[in-house]
C-alpha positions as MATLAB code, in Angstrom:
seq = 'XXXXXXXXXXXXXXXXXXXXXXXXXXXXXXXXXXXXXXXXXXXXXXXXXXXXXXXXXXXXXXXXXXXXXXXXXXXXXXXXXXXXXXXXX';
ca = [
     153.674   96.867   79.920;
     150.739   97.335   82.278;
     150.514   99.642   85.272;
     148.434   97.136   87.232;
     149.717   95.365   90.298;
     148.877   91.938   91.701;
     149.421   90.005   94.934;
     149.883   86.251   94.604;
     149.779   84.012   97.665;
     151.151   80.503   97.446;
     153.662   81.577   94.823;
     155.951   78.629   95.523;
     153.211   76.078   94.860;
     152.275   74.573   91.533;
     149.393   76.915   90.644;
     150.862   80.024   92.249;
     154.267   79.705   90.591;
     152.650   79.521   87.154;
     150.463   82.522   87.981;
     153.552   84.536   89.012;
     155.387   83.566   85.812;
     152.425   84.542   83.624;
     151.789   87.811   85.442;
     155.396   88.967   85.407;
     155.659   88.035   81.731;
     152.574   90.197   81.107;
     154.222   93.114   82.897;
     152.309   93.086   86.182;
     153.988   94.410   89.301;
     153.488   91.874   92.071;
     151.757   93.934   94.750;
     148.030   94.422   95.537;
     145.408   95.575   93.017;
     144.414   91.997   92.204;
     144.803   89.218   94.780;
     145.459   85.685   93.494;
     145.057   83.396   96.500;
     146.558   79.925   96.130;
     148.147   79.296   99.527;
     146.789   76.378  101.563;
     147.539   73.113  103.279;
     146.586   70.584  100.633;
     147.739   67.252  102.060;
     144.689   65.041  102.610;
     146.396   62.999  105.340;
     147.197   66.178  107.265;
     143.590   67.297  107.002;
     142.470   64.009  108.532;
     145.013   64.017  111.356;
     144.759   67.760  112.113;
     141.426   69.012  110.827;
     141.413   72.043  113.138;
     144.880   73.080  111.974;
     143.895   72.803  108.329;
     140.712   74.793  108.917;
     142.747   77.480  110.701;
     145.216   77.777  107.829;
     142.887   77.246  104.872;
     139.530   78.753  105.824;
     140.516   81.301  108.462;
     143.657   82.205  106.500;
     141.563   82.898  103.393;
     139.095   84.930  105.458;
     141.955   86.982  106.934;
     143.327   87.644  103.446;
     139.911   88.770  102.193;
     139.416   91.037  105.216;
     142.872   92.584  104.691;
     142.095   93.137  100.998;
     138.825   94.843  101.892;
     140.496   97.054  104.500;
     143.309   97.968  102.094;
     140.730   99.481   99.776;
     142.358   99.267   96.340;
     141.885   95.547   95.682;
     139.490   95.217   92.771;
     139.528   91.445   92.228;
     140.281   88.240   94.094;
     141.156   85.057   92.205;
     141.012   81.776   94.114;
     142.020   78.321   92.890;
     141.912   75.048   94.743;
     144.107   71.976   94.580;
     143.165   68.606   93.160;
     143.634   67.278   96.711;
     140.126   68.357   97.633;
     138.589   65.864   95.216;
     140.452   62.776   96.418;
     138.675   60.105   98.414;
];
């Protein structure tokens, strides 16, 4: 059992849910020493029809999370993963 804590965003998505399962199995408390950021709008069609909305959620949302982590002070690491949707044509 570890005494480390972790915050996972996007925990209901494919990547995030696996991260949560692995971290809880390893004994992590799901809070805030490490931030695993996997929340985003990943639908390519949505990004084409509402580019501003996707930028607001994905880019500005990630920036807000990073700023909050910095202000919180105890976050030591941030892990970010992207979806396969960003490589489609």
